[in-house]
C-alpha positions as CSV (number, residue, x, y, z in Angstrom):
1,M,-0.1,0.0,0.0
2,R,1.0,3.5,-0.5
3,R,2.8,5.4,2.3
4,F,1.5,8.9,3.4
5,R,3.8,12.0,4.0
6,L,3.5,15.6,4.5
7,A,6.2,18.0,3.3
8,A,6.6,21.4,2.9
9,L,7.3,22.3,-0.7
10,A,8.5,26.2,-0.5
11,A,8.2,28.9,1.7
12,C,4.8,29.6,0.3
13,V,3.5,26.3,-0.2
14,S,2.8,23.2,2.1
15,L,1.6,20.0,1.0
16,V,0.4,16.6,2.4
17,A,2.3,13.0,1.1
18,V,1.3,9.7,1.5
19,A,2.8,6.2,3.1
20,G,5.5,5.9,0.4
21,P,4.9,9.9,1.3
22,V,1.5,12.5,1.7
23,T,2.2,16.6,1.1
24,A,-0.2,19.8,2.2
25,G,0.1,23.1,0.8
26,A,0.1,27.2,0.8
27,G,0.3,30.7,-1.2
28,G,-1.0,34.6,-0.9
29,A,-3.5,37.3,-1.2
30,K,-5.9,40.2,-0.1
31,A,-6.7,40.3,3.9
32,R,-10.2,40.2,4.9
33,S,-11.3,44.0,6.3
34,A,-13.6,45.4,8.5
35,P,-14.9,43.6,11.6
36,K,-12.8,40.6,11.2
37,G,-9.5,42.9,10.5
38,Q,-10.2,44.9,13.4
39,R,-10.7,42.0,15.7
40,A,-7.2,40.8,14.5
41,Q,-5.5,43.9,15.6
42,A,-5.8,43.0,19.1
43,N,-3.3,39.8,18.2
44,A,0.5,40.5,18.4
45,F,0.4,40.3,14.7
46,E,-1.8,40.6,11.9
47,I,-2.0,39.0,8.6
48,G,-2.6,42.1,6.7
49,H,0.9,43.5,8.0
50,I,3.4,40.5,7.2
51,P,3.9,39.0,3.4
52,K,1.0,37.2,2.2
53,C,0.9,33.6,3.0
54,L,4.5,33.8,4.0
55,E,4.0,33.5,8.0
56,A,7.3,33.2,9.6
57,V,5.8,34.0,12.6
58,P,2.0,33.3,13.6
59,A,-0.4,35.9,12.3
60,A,-2.9,35.6,15.1
61,L,-2.9,34.1,18.4
62,P,-5.5,33.3,21.2
63,T,-6.6,37.3,22.6
64,G,-9.3,36.3,25.3
65,L,-11.2,33.9,27.3
66,P,-12.1,30.7,25.3
67,R,-15.5,30.8,23.6
68,P,-17.2,28.2,21.3
69,I,-16.2,29.1,17.6
70,T,-17.8,27.7,14.4
71,L,-15.8,27.3,11.2
72,D,-17.8,26.9,8.1
73,V,-16.1,24.6,5.4
74,T,-17.7,24.5,2.3
75,V,-16.6,20.8,1.4
76,L,-16.6,19.9,-2.5
77,V,-16.9,16.4,-3.1
78,D,-15.0,15.3,-6.2
79,G,-15.8,12.0,-7.6
80,N,-17.1,9.3,-5.4
81,P,-15.1,8.8,-2.4
82,A,-15.1,5.4,-0.9
83,I,-15.3,6.6,2.5
84,A,-18.2,9.0,3.4
85,P,-17.3,12.8,3.2
86,S,-19.7,13.1,6.2
87,T,-17.4,10.7,8.0
88,V,-14.1,12.2,7.0
89,M,-15.3,15.7,8.3
90,A,-16.7,14.3,11.6
91,T,-13.3,12.6,12.3
92,A,-11.4,15.8,11.2
93,E,-13.5,17.7,13.7
94,R,-12.1,15.9,16.4
95,S,-8.7,17.8,16.2
96,Y,-10.7,21.3,16.5
97,K,-12.7,20.2,19.5
98,P,-10.2,20.6,22.1
99,L,-9.7,24.2,20.7
100,G,-13.2,25.1,21.2
101,I,-13.7,24.9,17.3
102,T,-16.5,23.1,15.6
103,L,-16.3,22.6,11.8
104,R,-19.8,23.0,10.3
105,S,-19.3,21.2,6.8
106,T,-21.8,22.0,4.0
107,L,-21.2,19.2,1.1
108,Q,-21.4,19.9,-2.5
109,R,-21.0,17.3,-5.3
110,V,-18.8,18.3,-8.1
111,S,-16.8,16.6,-11.1
112,F,-13.5,18.3,-11.5
113,R,-10.9,17.8,-14.3
114,G,-7.5,16.1,-13.5
115,S,-5.6,15.2,-10.5
116,S,-3.2,17.9,-10.1
117,A,-3.8,19.4,-6.6
118,S,-3.3,22.8,-7.7
119,G,-5.4,22.3,-10.6
120,L,-8.5,21.3,-8.2
121,I,-8.2,24.2,-6.0
122,K,-8.1,26.2,-9.4
123,Q,-11.6,24.7,-10.4
124,A,-12.9,25.2,-6.8
125,K,-12.2,28.8,-7.2
126,A,-13.7,29.2,-10.5
127,R,-16.8,27.5,-9.2
128,F,-17.0,30.6,-6.6
129,G,-15.9,33.6,-9.1
130,G,-12.3,33.1,-7.5
131,R,-13.4,33.8,-3.7
132,R,-14.8,31.8,-1.1
133,P,-18.5,31.5,-1.2
134,S,-20.8,33.7,1.2
135,G,-21.3,32.1,4.5
136,S,-18.1,30.0,4.2
137,D,-14.6,30.3,6.1
138,V,-12.8,27.9,4.4
139,V,-13.4,25.8,1.0
140,L,-11.9,22.1,1.0
141,V,-12.2,19.6,-2.1
142,L,-12.4,16.0,-1.0
143,T,-11.5,14.1,-3.9
144,D,-11.3,10.3,-4.8
145,K,-8.3,11.0,-7.3
146,D,-4.9,10.1,-6.5
147,V,-3.8,13.8,-6.4
148,E,-0.4,14.9,-7.6
149,E,1.5,18.1,-7.6
150,E,4.2,18.7,-10.3
151,G,4.9,15.3,-11.1
152,N,5.2,14.2,-7.4
153,D,2.4,11.5,-7.1
154,N,2.8,11.1,-3.4
155,V,1.0,14.4,-2.7
156,A,-2.3,13.7,-0.7
157,G,-3.1,17.3,-0.2
158,L,-2.7,21.0,-0.7
159,A,-3.5,24.1,0.9
160,D,-3.5,27.4,-1.0
161,C,-2.0,29.6,1.5
162,I,-0.9,29.5,5.2
163,G,-3.2,31.8,7.0
164,G,-5.7,31.7,3.9
165,V,-8.7,31.9,6.1
166,A,-7.6,35.6,6.0
167,F,-7.8,36.1,2.3
168,P,-11.2,35.5,0.7
169,D,-9.3,34.3,-2.9
170,R,-6.8,31.8,-0.8
171,A,-9.0,30.1,1.8
172,F,-8.9,27.0,-0.4
173,A,-7.2,23.6,0.0
174,V,-7.6,19.9,-1.4
175,S,-7.4,16.7,0.2
176,E,-7.2,13.0,-1.1
177,V,-9.6,10.3,0.4
178,F,-8.2,7.0,0.5
179,S,-9.8,3.5,0.0
180,P,-10.7,1.9,3.3
181,A,-8.0,-0.4,3.3
182,A,-5.2,2.5,2.8
183,D,-7.0,4.7,5.4
184,R,-6.6,1.9,8.2
185,F,-3.9,-0.7,8.4
186,A,-4.0,-2.7,11.8
187,V,-1.9,-5.5,13.3
188,G,-4.2,-7.3,15.7
189,R,-5.6,-4.5,18.0
190,V,-3.0,-1.9,17.1
191,S,-3.7,0.3,14.4
192,L,-0.3,1.2,12.7
193,L,-2.3,3.6,10.1
194,N,-5.7,5.1,11.2
195,N,-8.0,7.8,9.9
196,L,-5.6,9.0,7.2
197,S,-8.5,10.7,5.0
198,A,-9.6,12.5,8.0
199,K,-6.2,13.5,9.0
200,V,-5.1,14.8,5.6
201,A,-8.3,16.9,5.7
202,A,-7.8,18.2,9.4
203,H,-4.2,19.1,8.4
204,E,-4.8,21.0,5.3
205,I,-7.6,23.2,7.0
206,G,-4.9,23.7,9.9
207,H,-2.5,25.0,7.2
208,L,-5.6,27.7,6.3
209,L,-5.5,28.6,9.9
210,G,-2.0,29.5,10.1
211,A,-0.5,26.0,11.2
212,H,3.0,25.1,10.5
213,H,4.8,21.8,10.1
214,H,7.7,23.0,11.9
215,Y,5.3,23.8,15.1
216,A,4.3,20.2,15.2
217,N,6.6,17.5,17.2
218,C,6.8,14.1,18.1
219,A,6.0,13.9,21.7
220,E,2.4,15.4,22.1
221,G,0.7,12.8,19.8
222,I,1.9,9.9,22.2
223,P,-1.1,10.3,24.5
224,S,-4.0,9.9,21.8
225,E,-2.1,6.2,21.6
226,L,-3.9,5.5,24.7
227,T,-7.1,6.1,23.0
228,Q,-6.6,5.4,19.4
229,L,-4.3,2.3,19.8
230,E,-2.1,3.4,17.2
231,V,1.4,4.2,16.1
232,S,1.2,8.0,16.0
233,P,3.9,9.9,18.3
234,C,3.7,13.0,16.2
235,T,0.9,15.6,16.2
236,L,-1.0,16.5,13.2
237,M,0.8,18.9,11.4
238,F,4.1,16.6,11.3
239,N,5.0,16.1,8.0
240,S,4.6,12.7,7.6
241,V,0.9,11.2,7.9
242,D,1.8,7.7,8.8
243,G,3.4,9.0,12.0
244,A,0.7,11.7,12.8
245,S,-1.8,11.8,15.4
246,L,-5.3,13.8,15.0
247,N,-4.2,16.1,17.8
248,F,-2.3,19.6,17.4
249,S,1.0,20.5,19.0
250,T,0.4,23.1,21.7
251,A,2.1,25.5,19.5
252,N,0.0,25.0,16.6
253,G,-3.2,24.9,18.6
254,L,-2.6,28.3,19.7
255,V,-2.1,29.5,16.2
256,V,-5.2,27.6,14.8
257,R,-7.5,29.2,17.6
258,G,-6.0,32.7,17.3
259,H,-6.8,32.6,13.5
260,A,-10.2,31.1,14.1
261,E,-10.8,34.0,16.7
262,A,-9.5,36.7,14.4
263,Y,-11.1,35.6,10.7
264,A,-13.7,33.0,11.3
265,R,-17.3,34.4,10.7
266,P,-19.0,35.0,13.9
């Protein structure tokens, strides 16, 4: 079976790759104005004041007492994924619940051309006139295709921009849905690979909320093994899905929560 690895492509692009390698993605655009941008001013950094989609430092961090936040995700279901998209998103939401974030997914069926990750994102943008649709914070393409990027067929996902939730024309990502056999591999009671489709989806949405590969670690994922019984010592944004758990590291959790506070619709 394929292996799944996540790898940073360049300073402005991050990809998710699969067991043999999975990859995740990023880019740049116009900051959202008015009340969202005003609320972001309370943060240490504000996305509109740094190079677009090149977050060397977090553009938003939590600013107040925890409050429930709903992140509206428009999910474009491309093809006929072998695992129900609703199941993928419900599992991916487990990454966000500890941060007080609920993923509210709206599913739409599409039929896109080709298997290029960036090409699928371009088609998703074209569907909505180049910007995320009204009522949505981010757009995620869930595809049954074996995605690739620039000839690399080990890519499993791509986010258009690190911190893309702040930019209406960059809040897009694509995530591959694997076969049930590839999504989970177990030896006895121990799952060596588990929920890979959901992990890639959660990982790519994480990039859109400012999360970085280099804020991941291979210590904080260990507690998840007590309940998941899987070999996943690393946190969600680690660049190898076959070593990643569903939970964010403390550092990435703060960044994701901060971006949700600053840029998710009220």
